[in-house]
LUMDRENSE-598198 format. One line per field, with one value per atom (N, C-alpha, C): x, y, z; atom name; residue in three letters; residue number from 1. Coordinates in steps of 0.001 Angstrom, whole numbers, plus 524288, in hexadecimal, padded with zeros to 5 digits. Layout:
east	[X:...]
north	[Y:...]
up	[Z:...]
name	[CA:...]
resn	[ALA:...]
resi	[NUM:...]
//
This chain:
east	[809B8:805C7:8086F:8065A:80879:806DF:80A7F:8093D:8087F:805F0:80539:80A83:80E3A:81375:81632:81597:817F1:8157D:8104F:80D9E:80F5C:80FCC:8119A:81710:81A67:81FB7:81FC2:81C80:81C2C:81A99:816C2:81503:81969:81C09:82043:824DE:825CD:82A1D:82905:82406:822B1:82080:81FC0:81D3F:81F4A:8212F:822DD:81E25:81E89:81A26:81BD3:818BA:8198F:8172E:8130E:8106D:80DC6:80DD3:80B09:8097B:804BD:802E3:7FFB1:800FE:7FE20:7FC43:7F745:7F531:7F27A:7F235:7EFBB:7F1E8:7EE8B:7F07C:7EF2C:7ECD2:7EB91:7EF22:7F2D4:7F6A0:7F4FC:7F008:7EE4A:7EB1B:7E8E5:7E5BA:7E87F:7E96A:7EC6D:7E9E6:7EB24:7E9AE:7EEAA:7EF29:7F3ED:7F2A1:7F5BF:7F5D1:7FB44:7FB72:80076:800AB:804CE:805C4:80ACE:80A77:80F0F:80F3B:813DC:8145B:81355:813BD:812AC:80CED:80989:803F2:8026A:805ED:804B8:80351:7FEDB:7FD13:7FA46:7F97F:7F6E4:7F1A6:7EDE5:7E8D6:7E92F:7E501:7E525:7E63A:7E402:7E4F0:7EAB9:7ED08:7F290:7F5FF:7F46F:7F74F:7F727:7F28C:7F202:7F51E:7F54A:7F85A:7FE26:80003:8057D:80693:802E6:80399:8037C:7FFB3:7FF73:80471:80683:80B63:80FEB:81001:81420:813BD:80EFC:80E2D:80F12:80E8A:80F77:80C1E:80E70:80B9E:8099A:80B96:809AE:803DA:80207:7FC7C:7F91E:7FAF3:7F7FB:7F8E6:7FDA6:7FF1D:7FE41:7FFB0:7FFBB:7FB66:7F94A:7F59E:7F035:7EC7E:7E728:7E44D:7E4F7:7E23B:7E59F:7E5C6:7E8A2:7E53E:7E398:7E0AB:7E493:7E466:7E84C:7E5D9:7E897:7E7AC:7ECE3:7ECF6:7F1D0:7F16C:7F5C8:7F5EE:7FB1D:7FAEF:7FFC0:8019B:8067D:8084B:8050F:8037A:8004A:7FAE9:7F878:7F364:7F3E6:7F80B:7F8F1:7F9C9:7FCCD:7FDD4:7F8C4:7F571:7F06B:7ECF5:7ED22:7EA0A:7EC13:7F119:7F3A6:7F2DF:7F0A9:7EFF8:7EB7A]
north	[83160:83016:82E1A:829FF:8277A:82A77:82B34:82DC8:829AD:82B40:827C3:8262A:829C4:8288E:82473:824CD:820EC:81B91:81B6C:8167A:8141C:8174A:8156D:8131D:815B5:813C6:80E92:80E04:8090D:80495:80587:8016D:8000A:803FF:80311:8002C:80103:7FE51:7F87E:7F70C:7F1A1:7EEB2:7F16F:7EEFF:7F193:7EE72:7F0DC:7F330:7F815:7FAC8:7FD10:7FBFC:7FE8D:80400:8049E:809AB:809A7:80E25:80EAB:81460:81522:81A5A:819DD:81CF5:81D05:82299:8231C:82840:827E0:82C42:82C9F:83155:8344E:8391C:839C0:835B4:83645:83318:8303C:82D53:827E9:8267B:82141:81E6C:8213D:81EF4:81FCC:81B72:81BC4:81888:81A07:8170A:815F3:81129:80FB3:80CC1:80DC7:80AA8:80842:80311:80054:7FC7F:7FCE8:7F94D:7F66A:7F140:7EE33:7E908:7E77A:7E24D:7DDF5:7DF19:7DB2E:7D998:7DCAD:7DB88:7D783:7D674:7D2D6:7CD76:7CB73:7C647:7C63D:7CABD:7CB11:7CDCC:7CC36:7CED8:7D3F5:7D6FC:7DC25:7DBE0:7D822:7D79D:7D693:7D318:7D1E6:7D6A6:7D9A9:7DE67:7E247:7E308:7E6A8:7E4B9:7DF9D:7DD72:7DEA1:7DEA2:7E001:7E5AE:7E92B:7EEA8:7EF28:7EC95:7ECBA:7EA86:7E66B:7E421:7E7F1:7EAFC:7EEE5:7F320:7F42F:7F836:7F631:7F11B:7EEBB:7F11F:7F218:7F41B:7F9A4:7FC63:801B7:801B6:7FD81:7FD2C:7FD58:7FB1D:7FB20:8001A:80223:8066C:80BDC:80CA0:811E8:81300:80EF4:80FAA:80DDF:8115F:80FFA:80D5B:80F6F:80D44:80DCE:8099D:80999:80708:80A17:80824:80725:8027D:80111:7FF4D:80094:7FE36:7FBE0:7F6D1:7F41E:7F1C4:7F1F7:7F00D:7ED5B:7E96A:7E73F:7EB11:7EABB:7EE27:7ED8D:7E8BE:7E7E4:7EA70:7E9F3:7EC77:7F261:7F487:7FA2F:7FC1D:7F92B:7FA9C:7FA97:7F6B7:7F668:7FB19:7FCDD:80167:8066C:8069D:80B5A:80C2B:8085F:808CD:80C48]
up	[83955:83585:8308C:82E54:829AD:824CA:82133:81C40:817FA:813CA:80F53:80D14:80CFA:80AF2:80E50:8137C:816F5:8160C:815A0:814BE:80F8F:80B92:80680:806F7:809CF:80AA1:80D7B:81175:81458:810C4:80D66:809CD:8060A:803E7:8002B:8029C:80798:80A39:80AD7:80B44:80C36:80798:80329:7FEA7:7F9AE:7F5E2:7F0FC:7EE21:7ECA4:7EA26:7E4E8:7E0E0:7DBD1:7DBE8:7DEFA:7DF8F:7E4DD:7E760:7EC52:7ED04:7EEDE:7F038:7F52F:7F909:7FDF8:7FEE8:80026:8017C:806C5:80960:80E7D:8113C:813C6:81619:81BE2:81E29:823BC:8274D:824FB:82815:829C4:828E8:82A79:82643:82292:81E5D:81929:8165A:8118A:80D3A:8085E:803BF:800B4:7FED2:7FC01:7F701:7F307:7EE40:7EE0F:7EDD7:7EDF9:7E968:7E650:7E1F8:7E337:7E39F:7E510:7E221:7E059:7DDFD:7E1F7:7E6F2:7EB01:7EB20:7E8BB:7E8B5:7E490:7E0E6:7DCA9:7DED0:7DD0D:7DEAE:7E3EC:7E63C:7EB56:7EABA:7EDF8:7EDDE:7F0EC:7F0CE:7F341:7F91B:7FBC1:80164:8026B:7FF6A:80008:7FEC7:7FAD7:7F97E:7FE01:80046:804AA:80961:80A23:80E6B:80DBC:808E5:807E7:80975:80846:809C3:80FB6:81233:817EE:81A4F:817F1:819D5:8196A:81537:81495:818C5:81A7F:81E7C:82403:824BC:829DA:82E22:8329F:8372D:83673:83292:831A0:8306A:82E11:82CB7:831A4:835C9:83AB0:83DD1:83D84:84102:83EAD:839B9:83789:8339A:83129:82CDC:82E91:82E51:82FCD:82B47:82686:82200:81D20:81A11:81528:81104:80D41:808C8:8046A:80216:7FE26:7F910:7F4DF:7EFCB:7EE42:7ED53:7EC08:7E698:7E3C8:7DE66:7DD54:7D9F2:7D7CB:7D396:7D1FA:7CDB9:7C8BE:7C771:7C2BD:7C343:7C7D2:7C8AE:7C845:7CA83:7CA76:7C4DD:7C1E7:7BC74:7B94C:7BA35:7B76A:7B8D5:7BDAD:7BF41:7BCD0:7BBD8:7B9ED:7B417:7B17F:7ABCA:7AA6E]
name	[N:CA:C:N:CA:C:N:CA:C:N:CA:C:N:CA:C:N:CA:C:N:CA:C:N:CA:C:N:CA:C:N:CA:C:N:CA:C:N:CA:C:N:CA:C:N:CA:C:N:CA:C:N:CA:C:N:CA:C:N:CA:C:N:CA:C:N:CA:C:N:CA:C:N:CA:C:N:CA:C:N:CA:C:N:CA:C:N:CA:C:N:CA:C:N:CA:C:N:CA:C:N:CA:C:N:CA:C:N:CA:C:N:CA:C:N:CA:C:N:CA:C:N:CA:C:N:CA:C:N:CA:C:N:CA:C:N:CA:C:N:CA:C:N:CA:C:N:CA:C:N:CA:C:N:CA:C:N:CA:C:N:CA:C:N:CA:C:N:CA:C:N:CA:C:N:CA:C:N:CA:C:N:CA:C:N:CA:C:N:CA:C:N:CA:C:N:CA:C:N:CA:C:N:CA:C:N:CA:C:N:CA:C:N:CA:C:N:CA:C:N:CA:C:N:CA:C:N:CA:C:N:CA:C:N:CA:C:N:CA:C:N:CA:C:N:CA:C:N:CA:C:N:CA:C:N:CA:C:N:CA:C:N:CA:C:N:CA:C:N:CA:C:N:CA:C:N:CA:C:N:CA:C]
resn	[MET:MET:MET:LEU:LEU:LEU:SER:SER:SER:ALA:ALA:ALA:ALA:ALA:ALA:GLN:GLN:GLN:LEU:LEU:LEU:GLN:GLN:GLN:SER:SER:SER:TYR:TYR:TYR:ILE:ILE:ILE:GLN:GLN:GLN:GLN:GLN:GLN:GLY:GLY:GLY:LEU:LEU:LEU:PRO:PRO:PRO:CYS:CYS:CYS:ASP:ASP:ASP:TYR:TYR:TYR:ILE:ILE:ILE:GLN:GLN:GLN:VAL:VAL:VAL:ILE:ILE:ILE:GLY:GLY:GLY:ASP:ASP:ASP:ASP:ASP:ASP:GLY:GLY:GLY:THR:THR:THR:HIS:HIS:HIS:PHE:PHE:PHE:GLU:GLU:GLU:ALA:ALA:ALA:VAL:VAL:VAL:VAL:VAL:VAL:VAL:VAL:VAL:SER:SER:SER:PRO:PRO:PRO:SER:SER:SER:PHE:PHE:PHE:THR:THR:THR:GLY:GLY:GLY:LYS:LYS:LYS:ASN:ASN:ASN:MET:MET:MET:VAL:VAL:VAL:GLN:GLN:GLN:GLN:GLN:GLN:HIS:HIS:HIS:GLN:GLN:GLN:LEU:LEU:LEU:VAL:VAL:VAL:TYR:TYR:TYR:GLY:GLY:GLY:ALA:ALA:ALA:LEU:LEU:LEU:GLY:GLY:GLY:ASP:ASP:ASP:ARG:ARG:ARG:MET:MET:MET:ARG:ARG:ARG:ALA:ALA:ALA:GLU:GLU:GLU:ILE:ILE:ILE:HIS:HIS:HIS:ALA:ALA:ALA:LEU:LEU:LEU:SER:SER:SER:MET:MET:MET:LYS:LYS:LYS:THR:THR:THR:TYR:TYR:TYR:THR:THR:THR:PRO:PRO:PRO:ASP:ASP:ASP:GLN:GLN:GLN:TRP:TRP:TRP:GLN:GLN:GLN:ALA:ALA:ALA:LEU:LEU:LEU:SER:SER:SER:ARG:ARG:ARG]
resi	[1:1:1:2:2:2:3:3:3:4:4:4:5:5:5:6:6:6:7:7:7:8:8:8:9:9:9:10:10:10:11:11:11:12:12:12:13:13:13:14:14:14:15:15:15:16:16:16:17:17:17:18:18:18:19:19:19:20:20:20:21:21:21:22:22:22:23:23:23:24:24:24:25:25:25:26:26:26:27:27:27:28:28:28:29:29:29:30:30:30:31:31:31:32:32:32:33:33:33:34:34:34:35:35:35:36:36:36:37:37:37:38:38:38:39:39:39:40:40:40:41:41:41:42:42:42:43:43:43:44:44:44:45:45:45:46:46:46:47:47:47:48:48:48:49:49:49:50:50:50:51:51:51:52:52:52:53:53:53:54:54:54:55:55:55:56:56:56:57:57:57:58:58:58:59:59:59:60:60:60:61:61:61:62:62:62:63:63:63:64:64:64:65:65:65:66:66:66:67:67:67:68:68:68:69:69:69:70:70:70:71:71:71:72:72:72:73:73:73:74:74:74:75:75:75:76:76:76:77:77:77:78:78:78:79:79:79:80:80:80:81:81:81]
//
Protein backbone atom coordinates (compact mmCIF):
# COMPACT_ATOMS: atom_id res chain seq x y z
CA MET A 1 0.00 0.00 0.00
CA LEU A 2 1.28 3.46 -0.96
CA SER A 3 1.79 6.05 1.77
CA ALA A 4 1.36 9.81 1.46
CA ALA A 5 5.08 10.21 2.18
CA GLN A 6 5.98 7.85 -0.69
CA LEU A 7 3.69 9.71 -3.09
CA GLN A 8 5.21 13.02 -2.01
CA SER A 9 8.67 11.62 -2.65
CA TYR A 10 7.69 10.41 -6.12
CA ILE A 11 6.41 13.86 -7.06
CA GLN A 12 9.55 15.55 -5.69
CA GLN A 13 11.80 13.19 -7.64
CA GLY A 14 10.15 14.14 -10.93
CA LEU A 15 9.30 17.80 -10.38
CA PRO A 16 11.14 20.65 -8.65
CA CYS A 17 8.94 21.74 -5.74
CA ASP A 18 9.20 24.83 -3.54
CA TYR A 19 6.51 23.33 -1.31
CA ILE A 20 4.60 20.08 -1.32
CA GLN A 21 2.14 18.45 1.05
CA VAL A 22 0.40 15.15 0.40
CA ILE A 23 -2.23 13.69 2.68
CA GLY A 24 -4.16 10.44 2.50
CA ASP A 25 -4.51 7.50 4.80
CA ASP A 26 -6.16 4.72 2.84
CA GLY A 27 -3.31 4.03 0.41
CA THR A 28 -5.22 4.87 -2.77
CA HIS A 29 -6.91 8.28 -2.31
CA PHE A 30 -4.71 11.33 -1.84
CA GLU A 31 -4.83 15.13 -1.75
CA ALA A 32 -1.80 17.20 -2.71
CA VAL A 33 -0.74 20.83 -2.65
CA VAL A 34 2.20 21.38 -5.00
CA VAL A 35 4.11 24.63 -5.54
CA SER A 36 6.60 24.50 -8.39
CA PRO A 37 8.46 27.01 -10.55
CA SER A 38 7.75 24.62 -13.45
CA PHE A 39 4.10 25.73 -13.29
CA THR A 40 4.91 29.32 -14.28
CA GLY A 41 3.19 30.25 -17.54
CA LYS A 42 1.09 27.08 -17.59
CA ASN A 43 -2.64 26.71 -17.05
CA MET A 44 -4.06 24.41 -14.39
CA VAL A 45 -4.49 21.46 -16.76
CA GLN A 46 -0.87 21.74 -17.87
CA GLN A 47 0.27 22.00 -14.25
CA HIS A 48 -1.64 18.84 -13.33
CA GLN A 49 -0.16 17.09 -16.36
CA LEU A 50 3.32 17.88 -15.03
CA VAL A 51 2.44 16.22 -11.71
CA TYR A 52 0.96 13.20 -13.50
CA GLY A 53 4.10 13.03 -15.61
CA ALA A 54 6.24 12.98 -12.48
CA LEU A 55 4.19 10.05 -11.20
CA GLY A 56 4.34 8.14 -14.49
CA ASP A 57 2.79 4.66 -14.45
CA ARG A 58 2.18 4.85 -10.71
CA MET A 59 -0.88 6.94 -11.47
CA ARG A 60 -2.45 3.99 -13.27
CA ALA A 61 -1.12 1.21 -11.07
CA GLU A 62 -0.91 2.42 -7.46
CA ILE A 63 -3.04 5.56 -7.13
CA HIS A 64 -6.81 5.41 -7.45
CA ALA A 65 -7.52 9.12 -6.90
CA LEU A 66 -5.38 12.23 -6.55
CA SER A 67 -6.93 15.61 -5.86
CA MET A 68 -4.48 18.45 -6.51
CA LYS A 69 -4.08 22.12 -5.90
CA THR A 70 -1.16 23.50 -7.88
CA TYR A 71 0.44 26.92 -7.58
CA THR A 72 3.35 28.87 -9.00
CA PRO A 73 5.69 30.31 -6.35
CA ASP A 74 4.19 33.78 -6.93
CA GLN A 75 0.62 32.49 -6.50
CA TRP A 76 1.65 30.64 -3.32
CA GLN A 77 3.35 33.72 -1.91
CA ALA A 78 0.23 35.82 -2.58
CA LEU A 79 -1.90 33.25 -0.72
CA SER A 80 0.48 33.25 2.23
CA ARG A 81 0.10 36.98 2.87
